[in-house]
C-alpha positions in Angstrom: 24.4 -11.8 -32.1 24.8 -10.9 -28.4 23.7 -13.3 -25.7 21.5 -12.3 -22.9 24.4 -12.0 -20.4 26.4 -9.8 -22.8 23.3 -7.6 -23.1 22.9 -7.4 -19.4 26.6 -6.5 -19.0 26.2 -3.8 -21.7 22.9 -2.4 -20.3 22.7 -1.6 -16.6 19.5 -2.7 -14.8 17.5 0.3 -13.5 17.3 0.9 -9.8 14.3 2.2 -8.0 14.4 5.6 -6.2 13.2 4.5 -2.7 11.7 7.9 -1.8 9.7 8.3 -5.1 8.6 4.7 -5.1 7.4 4.9 -1.5 5.5 8.1 -2.0 3.8 6.7 -5.1 2.8 3.5 -3.3 1.5 5.6 -0.4 -0.7 7.7 -2.7 -2.1 4.8 -4.6 -2.9 2.7 -1.5 -4.2 5.6 0.5 -6.6 6.6 -2.3 -7.8 3.0 -2.8 -8.5 2.6 1.0 -10.1 6.0 1.2 -12.5 5.3 -1.6 -13.2 1.8 -0.4 -13.8 2.9 3.2 -16.1 5.8 2.3 -18.1 3.7 -0.2 -18.5 0.8 2.2 -19.6 3.1 5.0 -22.2 4.8 2.8 -23.4 1.6 1.0 -25.1 -1.2 2.8 -23.3 -4.1 1.0 -20.3 -2.9 -0.9 -16.9 -4.1 0.3 -18.0 -5.2 3.7 -16.0 -8.4 3.6 -12.8 -6.5 2.5 -13.2 -4.0 5.3 -13.9 -6.7 7.9 -10.6 -8.4 6.7 -8.8 -5.0 6.8 -10.1 -4.2 10.3 -9.0 -7.7 11.5 -5.4 -6.6 10.8 -5.9 -2.9 11.8 -8.4 -2.7 14.7 -9.7 0.6 16.0 -12.8 1.7 17.9 -14.8 2.9 14.9 -15.2 -0.4 12.9 -17.5 -0.6 10.0 -19.4 -3.5 11.5 -20.7 -1.4 14.3 -24.2 -0.2 13.3 -24.7 2.6 15.9 -21.9 5.0 14.8 -22.5 8.7 14.4 -21.3 10.7 11.4 -18.3 12.0 13.4 -17.4 8.4 14.4 -17.6 7.3 10.8 -15.2 10.2 9.8 -12.8 9.1 12.5 -13.1 5.6 11.2 -12.1 6.7 7.7 -9.2 8.7 9.1 -8.0 5.7 11.1 -8.2 3.5 8.0 -6.3 6.0 5.8 -3.7 6.4 8.5 -3.1 2.6 8.7 -3.0 2.5 4.8 -0.3 5.2 4.8 1.8 3.3 7.4 1.4 0.0 5.6 2.3 1.5 2.2 5.3 3.3 3.7 6.7 0.1 5.2 6.0 -2.1 2.1 7.2 0.5 -0.4 10.4 1.3 1.3 11.2 -2.3 2.1 10.5 -3.4 -1.5 12.6 -0.7 -3.0 15.6 -1.2 -0.7 15.5 -5.0 -1.2 15.2 -4.6 -4.9 18.1 -2.2 -5.1 20.2 -4.5 -2.9 19.5 -7.5 -5.2 20.2 -5.5 -8.3 23.6 -4.5 -6.9 24.4 -8.1 -6.2 23.4 -9.1 -9.8 25.5 -6.3 -11.4 28.6 -7.3 -9.4 28.5 -10.8 -11.0 
């Protein structure tokens, strides 16, 4: 019966492809923020607390809490939110995959 360390030496740990992982995270997070932003701008009560928290991190002139926005300003607000989501997901996805691969290399060397 093989021990866990012998199995780990026998089987290599999979690495993450940074480009693919980052693109996947960007798509998932951007779609989530897009749906949340549109739904909370159309609805009166849905997701207001989440969007207020999100806007506290990513401020822009077309915040959801402003009640006197026109339709064009709401569209610009959605675009700002999705842009910030893409930038956040890019930074987090790329950072995570690079750090993960670095740590896997260190584990495999031992």
